[in-house]
C-alpha positions, -999 to +999 in steps of 0.1 A: -388+232-068-375+201-086-378+179-055-415+187-051-426+158-072-405+132-055-403+142-019-426+157+007-412+192+013-423+191+050-407+158+057-375+169+038-374+202+059-379+182+091-349+161+082-329+193+074-339+209+107-329+178+126-296+178+108-289+214+117-299+208+153-275+179+156-253+188+186-221+170+176-215+189+143-210+225+133-236+239+109-244+269+088-281+273+080-295+295+052-332+298+059-360+314+040-385+336+057-409+316+079-389+284+077-385+279+114-351+295+122-360+301+159-374+265+161-341+251+149-320+273+172-341+263+203-339+226+194-301+228+190-298+244+225-320+217+240-302+188+223-269+203+235-282+203+270-295+168+266-262+155+254-246+168+286-233+202+276-232+225+307-256+254+304-227+278+310-208+264+281-235+274+255-234+309+241-264+318+220-262+352+205-294+369+192-299+402+174-324+418+198-334+415+235-369+404+224-354+375+204-333+365+235-364+365+256-384+344+231-356+319+228-353+315+266-390+311+269-391+283+243-362+265+258-376+267+294-411+258+283-398+226+267-376+217+297-405+224+321-429+202+301-404+173+304-405+175+342-443+168+342-445+141+316-446+104+324-419+081+312-437+069+281-447+104+269-412+117+277-396+089+258-417+097+228-407+134+230-370+126+232-373+100+204-389+126+182-362+151+191-332+128+187-345+109+158-337+076+175-347+055+206-332+070+237-316+052+266-334+051+300-308+072+316-316+100+291-351+103+308-334+111+341-311+136+326-340+153+307-360+157+339-330+173+356-323+199+329-349+224+340-335+227+375-299+226+361-305+254+338-322+275+365-295+269+390-266+277+366-249+310+378-260+336+354-285+312+337-284+302+301-263+326+281-290+334+255-282+371+250-274+398+226-238+402+215-237+436+234-248+418+266-221+392+261-194+418+255-205+437+286-201+405+307-167+398+292-155+434+299-168+433+334-148+401+339-116+414+323-116+452+329-078+455+336-069+435+305-093+457+284-080+489+300-114+502+310-129+511+344-141+481+363-173+498+375-183+510+340-220+514+330-236+512+296-245+545+280-282+547+271-297+570+244-310+594+270-276+598+287-258+600+253-280+629+244-271+647+276-234+642+269-236+653+233-255+684+244-226+692+269-200+685+242-217+709+219-219+735+246-182+732+251-175+734+214-195+766+210-184+784+242-167+817+241-137+804+260-132+777+235-132+803+206-108+825+225-084+797+233-085+781+199-090+806+170-086+778+144-116+760+159-136+792+160-128+796+123-139+760+116-173+765+134-179+798+114-169+781+081-192+751+088-221+774+096-215+796+065-212+764+043-241+744+055-263+768+075-277+761+110-296+730+099-267+716+080-244+723+109-267+703+132-267+674+106-229+676+105-226+671+143-251+642+141-231+627+113-199+631+133-214+612+162-226+584+138-192+582+122-173+586+155-154+553+152-142+562+117-131+597+128-114+585+159-095+558+139-086+584+112-073+608+139-051+581+153-037+574+118-032+611+111-013+616+143+008+585+136+017+596+101+035+627+112+022+648+083-012+653+097-046+649+081-043+671+050-019+649+030-042+619+036-072+639+025-053+650-006-043+615-015-078+602-011-092+630-033-065+626-059-050+660-053-013+668-055+006+684-026+008+719-041-025+720-060-047+750-051-078+766-065-056+792-083-035+766-100-067+747-110-084+778-124-053+787-144-057+754-163-090+766-177-074+790-203-062+789-229-082+761-244-058+735-258-082+724-286-094+759-295-066+784-299-075+820-301-068+824-338-091+794-345-119+809-324-115+843-343-117+826-376-148+806-366-164+838-353-157+857-384-171+830-406-202+823-386-211+859-384-220+860-421-226+823-429-260+807-430-271+782-404-242+792-382-260+811-353-250+785-328-213+785-339-213+823-337-227+823-302-201+798-290-172+815-306-182+849-296-187+837-260-152+822-261-137+855-273-154+873-244-138+847-221-104+854-236-107+891-230-115+887-193-082+891-173-096+878-140-092+840-139-122+833-116-145+855-137-131+839-169-140+805-156-175+816-147-179+828-184-165+795-196-191+777-175-218+796-192-205+785-226-200+748-218-227+741-192-264+746-189-280+767-162-287+735-143-250+726-143-251+698-169-227+697-198-243+716-227-249+699-260-226+717-285-230+694-315-254+720-331-225+744-335-210+722-362-238+726-387-233+714-422-223+748-434-198+753-406-185+718-408-176+723-444-152+751-434-142+737-400-144+699-403-129+692-369-151+717-349-172+692-332-142+672-319-125+704-308-155+716-289-158+682-271-121+684-261-125+720-248-156+711-228-137+681-213-109+705-203-134+728-185-151+698-169-117+686-156-110+721-141-144+721-124-138+687-111-105+697-096-121+727-079-148+704-065-121+682-051-104+712-035-136+725-020-143+690-006-107+690+009-114+724+025-148+714+041-135+680+051-106+696+070-131+719+087-153+689+097-122+670+109-112+700+132-147+700+146-147+662+150-115+663+170-129+688+195-166+676+195-159+639+197-129+644+220-151+662+245-177+635+242-152+607+248-137+627+278-172+631+293-178+593+289-144+584+304-150+608+334-183+591+342-171+556+334-195+550+306-193+528+275-217+530+246-227+499+226-200+505+200-175+507+228-186+473+241-179+457+207-147+475+200-132+469+234-141+432+233-127+428+198-094+445+209-093+425+240-096+392+221-074+400+191-050+428+197-042+433+233-011+417+249-034+399+273-055+382+246-038+348+251-047+349+288-083+360+280-087+333+255-074+307+279-099+317+305-128+319+280-117+285+266-127+270+299-162+283+297-176+283+262-178+252+240-207+260+217-214+293+199-248+298+182-255+330+162-291+340+153-299+364+124-263+361+112-270+382+081-275+413+103-242+409+123-218+438+117-182+432+106-168+442+140-192+418+157-181+390+134-145+397+145-156+391+181-174+359+172-145+348+150-120+353+179-141+330+200-149+303+174-115+302+157-102+287+190-125+257+184-105+247+153-071+258+165-062+227+185-070+210+218-076+242+237-076+245+275-094+212+278-107+184+256-143+188+247-167+187+218-169+223+205-192+235+177-203+266+158-238+272+146-251+301+126-285+307+110-296+336+088-308+347+054-290+372+032-323+381+016-334+396+049-304+418+057-320+452+061-300+469+088-272+485+069-276+517+088-265+497+119-234+484+101-247+451+088-232+438+055-250+409+038-220+398+019-203+390+052-227+362+058-213+342+028-177+353+036-180+340+072-196+308+060-166+302+036-141+311+063-155+289+090-161+261+066-124+262+055-111+262+091-134+233+100-122+212+070-086+220+079-092+208+115-111+178+102-143+189+120-177+179+108-193+210+092-226+211+073-243+237+052-280+234+054-307+252+034-343+256+046-367+265+019-401+254+032-422+282+048-445+272+077-460+307+075-472+317+040-497+302+016-487+290-019-501+321-036-480+345-015-448+325-020-455+321-057-455+359-061-423+361-041-406+336-064-417+354-095-408+389-082-373+378-077-370+356-107-353+383-129-316+391-126-323+427-118-346+419-089-322+393-077-294+419-071-283+419-035-303+388-026-273+365-023-255+345-049-269+349-085-264+312-089-288+305-060-323+316-072-351+326-048-372+294-045-398+288-018-420+259-008-448+258+018-460+235+044-495+249+041-503+232+008-541+234+011-543+268+028-565+293+008-543+322-002-549+355-021-526+381-036-538+413-050-521+442-068-539+475-065-531+503-089-508+531-080-527+563-072-509+591-089-511+628-079-531+648-103-513+677-120-528+710-110-519+747-114-534+756-081-510+768-054-510+751-021-532+764+007-507+785+028-532+785+057-532+747+060-510+729+086-476+719+072-482+683+078-518+682+066-527+657+039-555+670+017-585+647+010-576+646-027-540+636-020-530+601-032-521+591+003-555+601+016-573+582-013-553+551-005-561+554+032-598+555+024-595+525+001-578+504+027-603+515+054-633+506+033-620+473+022-611+464+058-646+473+069-658+446+044-634+421+056-632+424+094-658+402+111-673+392+078-648+372+057-629+342+070-593+330+070-576+298+081-563+298+117-527+285+115-529+267+148-563+250+146-565+248+107-601+258+111-619+288+095-625+318+116-636+354+110-610+381+101-601+400+132-584+435+135-553+419+149-549+399+117-541+430+097-506+445+093-499+476+072-463+480+061-447+511+048-411+520+038-409+551+060-431+570+085-444+597+062-478+615+061-495+583+050-492+567+085-511+594+105-536+597+076-545+560+077-547+562+115-572+591+113-592+574+086-596+541+104-606+559+136-630+583+119-647+560+094-647+525+110-650+509+143-619+488+137-594+492+165-560+504+154-528+501+175-512+533+162-477+539+149-448+517+160-426+546+169-437+578+185-421+609+198-435+610+232-442+648+234-461+646+201-489+625+216-519+646+227-522+628+261-486+637+269-492+672+258-521+674+282-500+661+311-472+686+303-498+714+302-511+702+337-475+702+350-469+738+337-502+749+354-492+733+386-459+751+385-475+785+375-512+789+379-512+821+358-500+802+327-531+809+307-521+790+275-514+758+294-547+760+313-566+767+281-549+737+264-561+715+293-598+725+293-610+701+266-588+672+277-603+640+292-589+651+326-614+679+329-640+669+303-651+705+294-661+713+258-655+740+231-683+762+244-668+761+280-634+771+266-650+800+247-669+812+278-637+809+299-613+827+276-632+851+253-655+867+280-629+873+307-616+908+316-584+917+300-566+921+333-578+888+347-560+854+342-579+824+329-575+806+363-591+835+383-619+838+358-624+800+360-627+803+398-654+830+394-674+808+370-671+779+393-694+797+418-724+795+394-715+766+371-713+730+384-690+718+355-664+745+363-668+738+400-658+702+395-628+712+372-616+738+398-617+712+426-596+688+405-571+714+396-567+726+432-562+690+442-536+683+415-517+716+423-515+706+459-502+671+449-475+687+427-461+707+456-455+677+479-450+647+455-421+640+431-430+640+394-435+603+391-457+600+422-477+631+411-485+618+376-490+582+390-517+596+414-533+616+387-535+587+362-543+560+389-565+568+419-577+601+403-590+583+372-568+599+346-559+567+328-595+556+327-606+589+311-578+587+284-586+550+276-623+559+273-616+587+248-585+577+229-586+539+230-563+512+244-532+523+225-529+553+248-520+529+276-485+523+262-479+560+260-489+567+295-468+538+307-437+552+289-444+587+303-445+573+339-413+553+332-396+584+319-406+603+350-392+576+372-359+574+353-356+612+355-360+611+394-333+586+397-308+602+373-317+638+367-323+670+387-352+667+411-385+685+408-414+690+383-398+720+366-367+700+357-388+671+344-408+694+322-377+711+309-362+677+300-393+668+280-392+701+261-355+699+252-350+662+245-384+650+231-378+613+238-390+587+213-406+554+223-407+522+204-439+503+208-440+465+207-465+453+181-474+419+193-495+397+170-522+393+196-528+431+201-563+429+187-558+459+166-546+469+131-509+474+132-491+500+111-453+500+110-423+501+088-408+470+072-377+474+094-399+473+125-419+443+112-388+421+109-396+389+127-434+395+127-461+380+106-498+385+100-526+367+081-533+398+060-506+423+050-509+455+031-476+465+016-477+502+007-453+517-018-448+555-015-435+557-051-400+571-042-367+559-056-346+534-038-317+558-037-326+593-027-297+616-028-312+640-002-315+612+024-280+599+021-254+609+048-231+637+039-201+622+056-186+596+032-157+572+036-132+571+008-103+547+002-068+559+008-064+567-029-088+567-059-092+533-073-076+516-043-089+482-033-083+490+004-114+494+026-126+530+028-111+548+058-108+585+049-139+605+061-149+634+039-177+659+042-197+668+012-223+694+023-243+691-009-241+677-044-218+705-058-189+691-037-191+656-053-164+649-079-148+621-098-129+609-067-162+604-049-181+590-079-172+554-073-184+557-036-216+574-048-222+546-073-215+520-046-239+537-022-266+538-049-260+501-056-262+492-019-294+513-014-311+496-044-301+462-032-314+468+003-346+482-012-352+449-028-344+430+004-369+453+022-395+442-005-387+406+003-392+411+040-424+429+034-439+403+011-430+374+033-447+388+064-481+377+049-495+344+058-528+343+038-535+374+020-511+400+005-521+433-010-495+454-027-506+490-032-492+525-033-493+561-043-469+584-060-464+619-073-472+634-106-441+619-122-433+583-121-398+574-110-375+557-136-360+531-113-379+500-102-403+504-072-419+479-050-451+482-070-434+478-104-414+448-092-446+432-079-464+440-112-436+422-131-440+393-107-478+392-116-469+392-153-445+364-148-469+344-127-496+347-153-476+323-176-473+295-150-496+266-151-519+261-122-521+298-113-544+325-126-539+363-127-572+379-132-586+414-132-612+422-105-632+452-094-633+463-058-663+485-049-659+497-014-684+523-005-693+533-041-657+540-051-649+511-075-613+505-086-597+477-107-571+454-093-552+423-103-555+390-083-532+360-082-547+327-071-546+291-079-566+282-111-598+263-107-619+245-133-655+252-144-681+248-116-653+238-091-658+235-054-652+267-036-620+271-016-624+269+021-613+305+026-642+320+006-668+333+030-705+332+026-722+363+014-741+366+046-723+350+075-744+337+103-744+359+134-728+342+164-753+328+189-748+328+226-751+294+242-757+282+278-734+256+292-752+229+311-734+201+329-752+168+338-742+136+356-754+114+328-728+096+307-719+112+274-737+098+244-717+078+218-698+100+193-719+109+163-706+096+130-694+123+108-715+128+076-700+115+044-690+143+020-707+151-012-696+179-035-720+191-063-702+204-095-707+208-132-696+173-140-716+157-112-713+149-075-684+129-061-691+105-033-662+096-012-665+060+001-656+051+036-626+032+023-611+064+009-617+056-028-635+083-047-663+069-070-686+087-095-720+098-084-749+079-101-762+112-115-728+124-129-722+130-166-700+104-183-677+127-202-654+154-189-643+185-208-609+193-219-585+215-200-590+243-225-628+241-221-625+242-184-602+273-186-627+290-209-654+281-184-634+297-156-631+329-176-668+330-183-676+326-146-651+353-136-665+377-161-701+371-151-691+377-116-673+410-121-690+427-151-725+431-136-710+456-112-693+476-140-713+504-156-731+493-188-713+517-210-679+504-198-685+467-199-673+461-234-641+480-228-633+462-196-642+428-212-620+434-242-591+444-220-594+413-199-597+390-229-567+407-245-546+399-214-560+364-208-558+350-244-529+350-268-531+367-303-537+334-321-569+329-301-587+359-315-616+338-327-620+324-292-618+359-277-644+372-301-668+343-294-665+348-257-670+385-260-702+380-281-716+354-257-709+374-225-724+406-239-754+387-252-761+374-217-757+407-200-778+427-225-807+401-229-838+414-212-848+379-202-818+378-178-827+411-162-840+395-130-807+378-125-783+407-129-805+437-120-820+424-087-799+426-056-776+396-053-742+381-048-719+361-071-698+331-063-715+323-030-700+295-010-725+272+007-720+243+031-745+221+050-757+186+058-784+168+038-799+133+042-794+115+009-799+078+003-807+072+039-776+087+054-762+122+062-739+138+036-718+169+042-723+191+011-701+221+001-701+240-032-703+274-048-734+289-063-727+311-094-753+337-085-781+342-060-806+370-068-833+383-044-864+393-065-889+404-039-901+373-020-884+350-045-849+337-043-834+328-076-804+304-077-785+305-110-758+282-124-738+291-154-730+265-180-705+270-208-710+238-227-735+232-255-770+243-248-798+217-251-816+216-284-852+230-285-875+207-267-846+188-251-843+187-213-810+198-196-787+170-183-799+153-151-767+161-133-773+199-138-808+196-124-796+175-095-770+201-087-796+228-085-818+206-064-790+202-038-784+239-037-821+246-032-822+221-003-792+238+013-807+273+010-842+264+022-834+268+060-817+302+053-847+317+035-878+304+054-911+315+039-895+324+006-899+307-028-866+294-041-865+290-078-835+276-098-824+283-134-796+273-157-779+299-180-763+283-211-739+310-223-735+295-257-772+302-265-777+323-247-804+303-232-822+306-198-840+274-186-860+277-154-862+244-136-896+238-122-902+230-085-916+196-096-884+187-116-862+197-086-883+175-063-880+146-086-842+151-088-840+150-050-862+119-049-839+101-073-809+109-051-827+094-021-833+061-039 
């Protein structure tokens, strides 16, 4: 941040934002998280409109529909405000927007823009690229060779078509007509099993574009697919498993005579056991006539049981090496020969299964494409591919460009780092025309893109972060060649996060290893913040490791149950207990008002890497142990929710009343409101030949609760017979009170689930088979998943993955590391793309199937390494996104298994960032102790360093916040009184109180000391304060250990004498019985106080921090620590120290009515305790008033 000292970062960023939004130039914006990307994009659209660009000529491409909606809202909100402003206010707005005084006619144009944008056919083109491509294809269906009445294939319909394609693939008729396909299906099932076969079909659908393109190449080549597979795998045309196996024997480096000589020598020589075993094993191999069995024996000699190359160096012991000096080298060469044979066999196995997968892909994907064509459906990939072909490859592309050239003058791309290569081709086909010449008409034409390579986390959707820089260079070159003004703009200032949060981000990504995948290595990660004074806090909680145990798992427990002793459960309890101490108690700064407010549940965001067992565990813990509302998971399989399971059970009962299991599952639901005892009476005591429903009717004659339940069920069964599914469930949840009952029991988050359920019922009525049975069958077979929008104003704790949190923010963020490796082999897709030949620089285009790790080989090693590298790079970008969601407080925590992974994790990278930040001046990394609910744990905290007796930061809450009071609003006709003059500020501290004069010049208080301590002394004072704040909560037998560990980290080795002195002083204070009332009595440390006192005839606003308040019976003891020299015997403490305590006593007096407030000074260097008498405190206040 070199410019920090010379320029205002906010002003500089404003200038950069205005430059990027300039409508007459093309711009490429690289923007850090929270730097106002959406703001810049909206301003550019507005300025383009203001400069006269027709709304239809502006194409703004966003990544999601939600982003499109937000952008449209921002633009129309601004244009709507302009209509209502008077001329002067509107002129000021436009001057601020344009950076210059505007002409009067601009006011008229600005007022008309709202109506113009509304009346434009189709409205403003702020849309996703898929929506744009859909519109283009509807406009040019003949040129694109697609049906003119096509519809877009949604996920639900795609699942139906895939199920039908699978049915056709597995049908008897298909097997009878195509024996090769039947063999391919059987081979795939034998190779991968049923689960692996399902994964293969899912992978084929995900790779359908690659397989269809490969099929086209294979047909065009004339030789088919096998030669292309062989070339990609490095196999010759005639190479088979038999020819590869024959290469295993004889061993070129170990002739049989050599082996016999070695065996004979090793049989009698000392220290030659290993050589004898190897040589004897090789002789056994040579005597085996079957090549396959011989190879298996050779594997046993040269490989371990786990399949790794064996270490054979021990065979060449000193005794053996004297007789056979080249034995070690020969063994290594022989092992290499066998490894090469195994590798060739792995390649041949990969060839075989890849051909099998290709045969399945041809039929399975071909059926799917035929079903889509028959029903005139295009999926989202089809939209992009068809548009790209229309604009670049088809014979009609010139005509299409000519027509589009008349409509689009400005292309704006949001979240450019997440744009896939094929989507870039579409954008490039449009924007390249801007630099190609005059076009269809003369007009100002621009390209604008904004993004951040560090936030590219959607590789599973095809995004490639390196494409961001490539497109920037390409467009920049074309703009220069066409003599078009093109600017590259960087936005570093965050308007979201505090300095502490961004400081950790900078230090985490300061190392070269952490910087991999974050953009150019020459462009370090540097952030600045507009919230310079905002109080921030970053904590690193220790990883909770699983304890090693010999006990077997409880086989009776549910498969997804998380034991209470599991690390995930322990972390969930920690988070829940800490939140219970923060929500409604501690304060944070409101970003809009810049005023302090209490922490609310909606301020908290918990981020995870994946939705594993920790998410439901934390949900259950928060609901069971706190009253804090929680919004639930961001993604949910609809049929997994208990409310939906109740509704399905009710539907089954309505279809078949004798469905005992469904009725029993419904008994305890909120719909009926019965309990466990009612369920037992209903099911356990009924006759064996009687259904639950009939027995329930019998009980209803004598039990009012059952009578009410039977009446409800009769009513709902009747509704189900005459109403379609949507109307039936809408009646149940609406007029019949079902929604109210669920909200009462399960909380507000169930509302989203019920809405999705009703929407699904309505969609099924419109597109599926009619009837309740059909709807229930669809729910059972398809298990639809819903994505819940997690708005910041939900009023509940949000738990989601980092991917889902992209674009969101929260004042308080918990980033949870599950302790796994960045690259997990089991989670990687088993369908890989290889280049056309090993080592080729061409893009990968040959799809191969590797069912498990045994099929991997040297031809696929480069791709495996590349996948690992990409996974690790995206893992770091995920960490960046997670860290930068936090505005005020960031807590990095996690859990892991028994063994710690060897590769860097989120937690270890954050820990390295803490270590690096500890060396930076102005910031302090300290050890703290959290004690939520009697389960203390240590943590590390990063905050800005503060000197001895410093004024408390605004974000620190009081120990006991005042309860909110209800007020009655009264309105009178009398004129308002004149505004009250704000009190002048006064801040007590260890060096005195500073009085800020009305002229803005700070002057010294008349009771201030004349000398100030050095920076080192202030730092030692800060250490003493922190230690006396934390150590009283630590057990007495552990204090010295904790103290020594802290001082070892905080002080360098050459400060051993300082460390020893501090340790002696601190322990002397804590163990001195004279100080027992201070530390043994209930109390709080570092208590922030604020109030108004009348001093010197005028009101003064006073704020400060009391080192410790102790409650000893009816007495309140106020203690201030001093680290300077203690007064000599008989000498009074400095007047400034006494005055400071007098101010604190005056501030606390209204809070403790009827209690005696005593004050004392603790000089740590003594240690010395000096109680200040009430008379001395009164005199000090009197002096302040003179």
